[in-house]
C-alpha positions as CSV (number, residue, x, y, z in Angstrom):
1,M,0.4,0.3,-0.1
2,A,1.4,3.4,-0.8
3,R,2.1,5.4,2.1
4,V,1.1,9.3,2.0
5,F,3.1,12.3,3.5
6,T,1.0,15.4,4.3
7,V,3.6,18.5,4.5
8,G,3.0,22.0,5.2
9,E,-0.9,21.9,4.4
10,G,-3.3,24.6,5.3
11,K,-0.8,27.3,4.6
12,P,-2.4,30.5,3.7
13,P,-2.1,32.4,0.7
14,L,1.4,34.3,-0.3
15,K,0.7,38.0,-0.2
16,G,2.7,41.4,-1.1
17,V,6.5,41.1,-1.2
18,P,6.6,37.3,-0.6
19,L,4.3,36.8,-3.4
20,V,5.9,39.0,-5.8
21,L,9.4,37.4,-5.3
22,L,8.4,34.3,-5.6
23,T,6.4,35.4,-9.0
24,A,9.6,36.4,-10.1
25,G,11.4,33.7,-9.2
26,V,9.0,31.6,-11.1
27,A,8.4,33.5,-13.6
28,F,12.1,33.6,-14.6
29,A,12.6,30.1,-14.4
30,T,9.7,29.5,-16.8
31,F,11.8,32.4,-19.1
32,M,14.9,30.6,-18.7
33,E,14.0,27.0,-19.5
34,V,11.9,28.4,-22.4
35,L,14.5,30.5,-23.7
36,D,16.7,27.4,-23.8
37,L,14.6,25.6,-26.0
38,S,15.4,28.2,-29.2
39,I,18.5,31.0,-27.5
40,V,20.7,28.0,-29.3
41,N,19.1,28.1,-32.9
42,V,21.2,31.6,-34.3
43,A,24.8,30.3,-32.8
44,V,24.9,26.7,-34.1
45,R,27.4,27.6,-37.4
46,T,29.5,29.3,-34.5
47,I,29.6,26.5,-31.7
48,A,29.8,24.0,-35.0
49,G,33.2,25.5,-35.8
50,N,34.5,26.8,-32.3
51,L,34.4,23.1,-32.1
52,G,35.6,22.0,-35.0
53,V,32.4,19.9,-36.4
54,S,29.6,20.3,-39.2
55,Y,26.8,22.6,-38.7
56,T,24.9,19.4,-39.3
57,E,26.4,17.7,-36.3
58,G,25.9,21.3,-34.6
59,T,22.2,20.8,-34.8
60,M,22.0,18.0,-32.3
61,A,22.7,20.2,-29.7
62,I,19.5,21.6,-30.0
63,S,17.7,18.6,-30.8
64,A,18.9,16.9,-27.7
65,Y,17.8,19.7,-25.5
66,S,14.3,19.4,-26.9
67,L,14.1,15.7,-27.1
68,A,15.0,15.3,-23.2
69,S,12.6,18.2,-22.4
70,A,9.7,16.6,-24.4
71,I,9.9,12.9,-23.0
72,M,10.1,14.2,-19.1
73,Q,7.3,16.8,-19.5
74,P,4.6,14.0,-19.2
75,L,6.5,12.4,-16.2
76,T,6.0,15.8,-14.1
77,G,2.8,14.7,-12.5
78,W,3.9,11.4,-11.4
79,I,7.5,12.5,-10.1
80,A,6.2,15.6,-8.2
81,Q,3.5,13.1,-6.6
82,R,6.4,11.1,-5.8
83,F,8.9,13.5,-4.4
84,G,6.8,16.5,-3.6
85,E,6.3,19.9,-5.7
86,V,8.7,22.0,-4.1
87,R,11.3,19.2,-3.9
88,T,10.8,18.6,-7.6
89,F,10.9,22.0,-8.9
90,A,14.1,23.0,-6.5
91,F,16.1,20.1,-7.7
92,S,15.4,20.8,-11.3
93,V,16.4,24.2,-11.0
94,L,19.8,23.1,-9.3
95,L,20.5,20.5,-11.8
96,F,19.5,23.3,-14.5
97,I,22.4,25.5,-13.4
98,V,24.8,23.1,-12.7
99,F,24.3,21.5,-16.6
100,S,24.2,25.2,-18.0
101,V,27.3,25.2,-16.4
102,A,28.8,22.2,-18.3
103,C,27.6,23.0,-21.5
104,G,29.5,26.1,-21.5
105,L,32.4,24.4,-20.4
106,A,32.2,21.5,-22.8
107,P,35.5,21.2,-25.0
108,S,33.9,19.0,-27.7
109,M,30.5,18.8,-29.6
110,T,29.7,15.3,-28.0
111,M,30.3,16.9,-24.7
112,L,28.0,19.0,-25.4
113,I,25.3,17.2,-26.7
114,V,25.8,15.0,-23.7
115,F,25.0,18.3,-21.1
116,R,22.1,19.5,-23.4
117,L,20.3,15.7,-23.5
118,C,20.8,16.1,-19.1
119,Q,19.8,20.0,-19.5
120,G,16.8,19.1,-21.2
121,A,16.2,16.0,-19.3
122,V,15.8,18.3,-15.9
123,S,14.2,21.2,-17.3
124,G,11.0,19.0,-18.7
125,P,9.2,19.7,-14.9
126,L,10.5,23.1,-14.9
127,V,7.5,24.7,-16.7
128,P,4.5,22.5,-15.4
129,L,5.5,23.5,-11.9
130,S,6.0,26.5,-12.6
131,Q,2.3,26.6,-13.0
132,T,1.3,24.7,-10.2
133,L,3.2,26.5,-7.9
134,L,2.0,29.6,-9.0
135,L,-1.3,28.9,-8.7
136,A,-0.9,27.5,-5.6
137,N,0.7,30.1,-3.3
138,Y,-1.9,32.9,-5.0
139,P,-4.7,34.4,-3.2
140,P,-7.9,32.2,-4.9
141,K,-8.8,35.4,-7.2
142,R,-5.9,36.1,-8.4
143,R,-4.9,33.0,-9.7
144,T,-6.1,34.1,-13.3
145,I,-3.4,36.5,-13.1
146,A,-1.1,34.0,-12.1
147,L,-2.0,32.1,-15.3
148,A,-1.6,35.2,-17.4
149,L,2.1,36.1,-16.3
150,W,3.3,32.3,-17.0
151,A,1.4,32.1,-20.6
152,M,3.1,35.4,-21.1
153,M,6.6,34.1,-20.5
154,V,6.1,30.7,-22.2
155,V,5.2,32.2,-25.4
156,V,7.5,35.4,-25.4
157,A,11.1,33.6,-24.3
158,P,10.6,31.5,-28.0
159,I,11.1,35.0,-29.5
160,F,13.4,36.8,-27.6
161,G,15.8,33.6,-27.4
162,P,17.3,34.0,-31.2
163,I,17.5,37.9,-30.2
164,L,19.6,37.1,-26.8
165,G,21.6,34.3,-28.6
166,G,22.6,36.3,-31.6
167,W,24.0,39.4,-29.9
168,I,25.5,37.3,-27.3
169,T,27.1,35.4,-29.9
170,D,28.0,38.5,-31.8
171,N,29.6,40.0,-28.4
172,Y,30.7,38.1,-26.1
173,A,31.4,34.5,-26.6
174,W,28.6,31.3,-27.1
175,P,29.3,29.5,-23.5
176,W,27.9,32.7,-22.0
177,I,24.8,31.6,-23.8
178,F,24.3,29.1,-21.4
179,F,26.7,30.7,-18.3
180,I,23.3,33.4,-18.0
181,N,21.3,30.9,-16.9
182,V,23.7,30.6,-13.4
183,P,22.5,34.0,-11.7
184,V,18.6,33.5,-12.7
185,G,19.0,29.8,-11.6
186,I,20.5,30.5,-8.1
187,F,17.7,33.7,-7.6
188,T,15.0,31.1,-8.2
189,L,16.9,28.6,-5.8
190,F,16.7,30.9,-3.2
191,V,13.5,32.9,-3.6
192,V,11.8,29.3,-4.1
193,F,13.4,27.3,-1.4
194,G,13.2,30.2,1.2
195,L,9.4,30.7,0.7
196,L,7.8,27.6,-0.3
197,R,10.4,25.0,1.9
198,D,7.3,24.5,4.3
199,R,4.6,24.2,1.9
200,E,5.6,20.9,0.7
201,T,2.8,18.9,-1.4
202,R,1.6,15.5,-0.5
203,T,4.0,12.6,-1.7
204,V,2.7,9.4,-2.5
205,K,5.4,6.3,-2.2
206,V,4.1,4.5,-5.7
207,P,5.4,1.7,-8.1
208,V,7.7,2.6,-10.5
209,D,5.7,2.1,-14.2
210,A,8.9,1.2,-16.3
211,I,7.0,-0.5,-19.0
212,G,5.1,3.2,-19.6
213,L,8.2,5.1,-18.8
214,G,10.2,2.8,-21.3
215,L,7.4,3.1,-23.8
216,L,7.5,6.8,-23.3
217,A,10.9,7.5,-23.9
218,V,11.3,5.3,-26.3
219,G,8.3,6.9,-28.5
220,V,8.8,10.5,-27.6
221,G,12.7,10.2,-28.4
222,S,12.1,8.7,-31.5
223,L,8.8,11.1,-33.0
224,Q,11.2,13.8,-31.6
225,F,14.4,12.7,-33.5
226,M,12.4,11.8,-36.7
227,L,10.7,15.5,-36.7
228,D,14.0,17.4,-35.9
229,K,16.0,15.2,-38.7
230,G,13.2,14.8,-41.4
231,N,13.9,17.2,-43.5
232,E,17.3,17.3,-43.6
233,K,17.3,13.3,-44.3
234,D,14.2,13.7,-47.1
235,W,11.6,12.9,-44.5
236,F,10.4,8.7,-45.5
237,S,12.7,8.4,-48.3
238,S,15.3,7.7,-45.8
239,H,15.5,4.5,-44.1
240,L,16.4,6.1,-40.6
241,I,13.0,8.0,-40.8
242,T,10.5,5.5,-41.6
243,T,12.2,3.2,-39.2
244,L,11.9,5.9,-36.0
245,G,8.5,6.8,-37.6
246,V,7.2,3.1,-37.4
247,V,9.0,3.2,-33.9
248,A,7.5,6.0,-32.2
249,L,3.7,4.8,-34.0
250,V,4.1,1.6,-32.1
251,C,5.6,2.4,-28.6
252,I,3.1,5.3,-28.0
253,S,0.4,3.3,-29.4
254,F,1.1,0.8,-26.6
255,L,1.3,3.4,-24.4
256,V,-1.6,4.6,-24.7
257,V,-3.3,1.6,-24.1
258,W,-0.8,0.1,-21.3
259,E,-1.6,3.7,-19.4
260,L,-5.0,3.7,-19.5
261,F,-5.4,-0.1,-17.5
262,Q,-2.4,1.2,-15.1
263,R,-3.4,1.7,-11.3
264,N,-0.7,4.0,-11.1
265,P,0.8,5.2,-14.5
266,V,3.5,7.2,-15.3
267,V,1.2,9.5,-17.6
268,N,-2.2,10.2,-16.6
269,L,-3.7,9.8,-20.0
270,R,-7.4,9.1,-18.1
271,L,-7.5,13.1,-17.9
272,L,-7.8,13.4,-21.5
273,G,-11.6,11.8,-20.8
274,R,-12.4,15.3,-19.8
275,R,-14.7,17.2,-22.1
276,N,-12.2,20.6,-21.4
277,F,-9.0,19.8,-20.9
278,V,-9.4,17.9,-24.4
279,V,-10.9,21.0,-26.2
280,G,-8.4,23.2,-24.2
281,V,-5.4,21.3,-25.3
282,T,-6.4,21.1,-28.8
283,C,-7.1,24.5,-29.5
284,L,-3.3,25.2,-27.5
285,S,-1.5,22.2,-29.8
286,L,-3.2,23.5,-33.4
287,G,-2.6,27.4,-31.9
288,M,0.7,26.9,-31.0
289,F,1.5,25.1,-34.2
290,A,0.0,27.7,-36.5
291,F,1.5,30.6,-34.5
292,F,5.0,28.8,-34.3
293,G,4.9,27.7,-37.8
294,G,5.0,31.7,-38.8
295,V,7.6,32.5,-36.5
296,V,10.2,29.8,-37.8
297,V,8.9,30.8,-41.6
298,L,9.4,34.6,-41.1
299,P,12.9,35.2,-40.0
300,S,13.8,32.5,-42.9
301,W,12.0,34.5,-45.5
302,L,13.9,37.8,-43.8
303,Q,17.1,36.9,-44.3
304,Q,17.1,34.9,-47.5
305,V,14.9,37.2,-49.5
306,M,14.5,40.9,-47.4
307,Q,18.7,40.0,-47.0
308,Y,18.1,41.0,-43.2
309,N,20.9,39.9,-40.9
310,A,20.4,37.7,-37.9
311,T,20.1,41.0,-35.6
312,W,17.3,42.2,-37.8
313,A,15.5,39.4,-38.4
314,G,14.8,39.5,-34.8
315,Y,14.1,43.0,-34.6
316,A,11.4,42.4,-37.1
317,V,9.8,39.3,-35.2
318,A,10.3,41.2,-31.9
319,P,7.4,43.6,-31.7
320,I,5.1,40.1,-31.1
321,G,6.2,40.5,-27.2
322,V,5.2,44.2,-26.7
323,L,1.0,43.6,-26.5
324,A,1.7,40.5,-25.3
325,I,3.5,41.2,-22.2
326,V,1.2,44.6,-21.8
327,M,-2.1,42.4,-22.1
328,S,-1.3,39.7,-20.1
329,P,-1.9,40.7,-17.1
330,I,-4.9,42.7,-18.3
331,I,-6.6,39.7,-19.4
332,G,-5.6,37.5,-16.8
333,M,-7.5,40.5,-14.3
334,V,-10.6,40.5,-16.3
335,Q,-11.0,37.5,-18.5
336,N,-13.5,35.8,-15.7
337,R,-16.2,38.7,-16.4
338,F,-16.3,37.1,-19.8
339,D,-16.6,33.5,-21.7
340,L,-13.5,32.0,-22.2
341,R,-14.5,30.9,-25.6
342,L,-15.2,34.6,-26.6
343,L,-11.9,36.1,-25.7
344,N,-10.3,32.4,-27.3
345,T,-12.5,33.2,-30.5
346,V,-11.1,37.2,-30.6
347,G,-7.8,35.8,-29.9
348,F,-7.6,33.4,-33.1
349,V,-9.8,36.1,-35.1
350,I,-6.6,38.4,-34.7
351,F,-3.7,35.8,-35.7
352,A,-5.8,34.9,-38.2
353,G,-6.5,38.3,-39.4
354,C,-2.8,38.9,-39.2
355,S,-1.6,35.3,-40.8
356,F,-3.4,36.4,-43.9
357,W,-2.0,40.0,-44.0
358,M,1.3,38.1,-44.1
359,A,-0.1,36.0,-46.9
360,S,-0.3,39.5,-48.6
361,L,3.7,40.9,-48.2
362,N,5.8,40.9,-51.4
363,T,9.2,41.9,-51.7
364,E,8.8,45.2,-51.2
365,A,7.5,45.2,-48.1
366,P,9.1,48.1,-45.7
367,Y,10.4,46.9,-42.3
368,R,7.8,48.7,-40.9
369,E,4.4,46.9,-42.0
370,I,6.3,43.7,-40.9
371,A,6.9,44.8,-37.4
372,L,3.2,46.7,-37.2
373,Q,1.9,42.7,-38.3
374,R,3.9,41.0,-35.2
375,L,2.7,44.0,-33.1
376,V,-0.8,43.5,-33.5
377,M,-0.5,39.7,-32.9
378,G,1.1,40.2,-29.8
379,A,-2.7,40.8,-28.6
380,G,-3.7,37.8,-30.1
381,I,-1.4,36.0,-27.7
382,A,-2.4,37.3,-24.7
383,L,-6.0,36.6,-25.7
384,F,-5.2,33.3,-26.8
385,F,-2.8,31.5,-24.5
386,V,-4.0,32.8,-21.1
387,P,-7.9,31.5,-21.8
388,V,-7.1,28.6,-22.8
389,N,-5.0,27.8,-20.0
390,Q,-7.4,28.5,-17.4
391,I,-10.1,26.1,-19.9
392,I,-7.7,23.0,-19.5
393,L,-7.2,23.7,-16.1
394,A,-11.3,23.7,-15.3
395,G,-12.9,21.3,-12.7
396,L,-9.2,19.6,-11.8
397,A,-8.9,18.6,-8.4
398,D,-5.9,19.7,-6.9
399,K,-3.8,16.3,-7.4
400,D,-4.5,16.3,-11.2
401,V,-3.2,20.0,-11.5
402,A,0.2,19.3,-11.8
403,S,0.1,15.8,-14.5
404,A,-2.6,18.1,-16.6
405,S,0.4,20.8,-16.6
406,G,2.9,18.7,-17.5
407,L,0.5,17.0,-20.3
408,S,-0.6,19.9,-22.0
409,N,2.9,21.5,-22.1
410,F,4.1,18.3,-23.5
411,F,1.7,18.5,-26.2
412,R,2.3,22.1,-26.6
413,T,5.9,21.8,-27.1
414,L,5.0,18.4,-29.5
415,A,3.0,21.4,-31.3
416,S,6.1,23.4,-31.7
417,S,8.2,20.7,-32.8
418,V,5.3,19.5,-35.4
419,A,5.5,23.0,-36.5
420,T,8.8,23.5,-37.0
421,A,9.8,20.2,-39.0
422,V,6.4,21.3,-41.0
423,S,7.0,25.1,-41.7
424,T,10.9,24.2,-42.8
425,T,9.4,21.3,-45.6
426,L,6.4,23.6,-46.8
427,Y,8.8,26.2,-47.1
428,D,11.3,24.0,-49.0
429,H,8.7,22.4,-51.4
430,R,6.7,25.2,-52.4
431,S,10.0,27.7,-52.8
432,T,10.7,24.8,-55.5
433,F,7.2,24.6,-57.1
434,H,6.6,28.4,-57.6
435,H,10.6,28.7,-58.6
436,A,9.3,26.1,-61.7
437,M,6.2,27.6,-62.3
438,L,7.9,31.1,-62.8
439,A,11.0,29.5,-64.9
440,E,8.0,28.7,-67.0
441,H,7.5,32.4,-67.5
442,T,11.3,33.5,-68.2
443,Q,12.7,31.4,-71.2
444,V,15.1,33.1,-73.4
445,G,12.8,34.8,-76.4
446,D,10.4,35.9,-74.2
447,R,9.4,39.3,-74.8
448,P,8.9,40.7,-71.0
449,T,12.2,38.4,-70.3
450,E,14.1,39.9,-72.6
451,H,13.3,43.4,-71.9
452,Y,14.4,42.7,-68.2
453,L,17.8,41.3,-69.5
454,Q,18.3,44.2,-71.8
455,L,17.7,46.9,-68.8
456,L,20.0,44.7,-66.7
457,G,22.8,44.9,-69.9
458,H,22.2,48.8,-69.6
459,T,23.7,48.8,-66.3
460,G,26.7,47.2,-67.4
461,L,26.1,43.7,-66.3
462,P,28.1,41.1,-68.7
463,E,25.1,38.6,-70.6
464,P,26.2,35.5,-67.6
465,S,26.1,37.9,-64.8
466,R,22.3,39.0,-66.4
467,Y,21.2,35.4,-66.1
468,A,22.4,34.6,-62.7
469,A,20.4,38.2,-61.8
470,L,17.1,36.9,-63.1
471,N,17.7,33.5,-61.4
472,Q,17.9,35.5,-57.9
473,V,14.9,37.6,-58.7
474,V,12.8,34.4,-59.5
475,N,14.2,32.9,-56.5
476,A,13.3,35.4,-54.2
477,Q,9.7,35.4,-55.8
478,A,9.3,31.3,-55.5
479,A,10.2,31.5,-51.4
480,T,7.8,34.7,-50.9
481,L,5.1,32.7,-53.0
482,A,5.9,29.6,-50.8
483,A,6.0,31.8,-47.8
484,N,2.5,33.3,-48.4
485,D,0.9,30.0,-49.1
486,I,1.8,28.9,-45.4
487,F,0.6,32.0,-44.2
488,W,-2.7,31.7,-45.6
489,L,-2.3,27.7,-44.3
490,Y,-2.0,29.1,-40.8
491,G,-4.8,31.5,-41.6
492,V,-6.8,28.9,-42.4
493,I,-6.1,26.9,-39.2
494,F,-6.8,29.5,-37.1
495,V,-10.3,30.5,-38.3
496,A,-11.0,26.4,-37.7
497,I,-10.0,26.7,-33.9
498,T,-12.5,29.6,-33.9
499,G,-15.3,26.8,-34.0
500,L,-13.7,24.4,-32.2
501,I,-13.0,26.2,-29.0
502,W,-16.9,26.6,-28.6
503,F,-16.7,23.0,-27.6
504,A,-15.5,23.5,-24.6
505,K,-18.2,23.7,-21.8
506,P,-18.6,26.6,-18.7
507,P,-18.3,26.7,-16.2
508,F,-14.5,26.8,-16.5
509,A,-13.3,28.3,-12.7
510,G,-14.3,24.7,-11.0
511,S,-10.8,23.9,-10.1
512,S,-10.5,24.5,-6.5
513,Q,-6.7,24.7,-7.1
514,A,-6.4,27.0,-10.3
515,M,-9.6,29.1,-9.9
516,G,-10.0,29.1,-6.2
């Protein structure tokens, strides 16, 4: 029989300075963990060059982190139940600091990949438990604000990651993209342990679901690796990608069946039987897929076609965080006065409108128009991410909040990974398609083509250079049309979600922990 220990229950919510400190500490931890998913992206070429490996091998430093984090997130509920939410969170922060330092000091790419794998593994529980700890220690009437602050960090951090990573790499050295985690982590550790050490949750000694754990690790690991390397390996024309796909399908299928019949499952899939949880997670996943897909495509297009450098591509994307930061706390304070489905609908409409707006841009688009579109889209973030998380947690018992948060964050992370893979593949394939279509209308002897070549000749370009310049124009237009196609697709997805969210059923404030 499992033994239950009750520690520090019945404590009143935090108020005043302790609540502010806890919010800051947990928010920084959330920002730090999510930031590390994207901060390495722009530094990969520098890291690979310094460590004497190819760019392709360098990207494993990105894949290792996301792979390990994705595996550990669904385990959050089980780990927190076994060791306590506060201990699990504090220990995860401590190990995150240790492995961040190890990453910065790594003497070879092999060691960096190993340390990134460890860093991702210990980061898995951070984001779900940061949400849980905020909700558990906020006054009941202000817990929607806690959700809003948490949501803001989760969404904004991936946007600022490439900007911060590029700036640090250009002005200092790549190890500092890892070393900056140290002061943040130490601050979080002291705040959380100092304020919450006597507020530990109930712990339950349950047997380890070894089979479920193995199926989860192999299935999710294979899926994540397949998504990371699929485009590079030309997807299912590669035996490796095909094998990974089959392994992921078999393991995850068996995992679902196994966990549903386990008394102490390592992943609580019974939550998927709750209507609001399923609707909320589905909308969250589809919304993050379409949102993050745009975040992936836009910088690529700006650098490839518009000739922005990495820093200015980041500046073009960065305005999306302005309204998200300003509006998220406001939405958190007032959202209980509205039907959350209505707020989500408005957010999805903003996302759809901005996506269709982006689909109309051409190679003459000025920076201010691109930045303005991103600025407006930031309002959609607050109206989407804040209410949907309340819908996900609505009606759940206190003991299920950590599991629900871990599982929903797993689907959020997976949706982002799928979006990256799909967007990159679509961008490449549609660019090739449009290039072929445009090339049919730029044949030698075609009147507009000859006229353009003559204009280039008047600039003094020799004939071979004229054809090269023409091909560059065709490439730029093909890539722009490909980006337009993708933004149209994501706009349609956002429109579809506006109907899906209405399958959620009020009331949305039934969780004793989440909403008081």
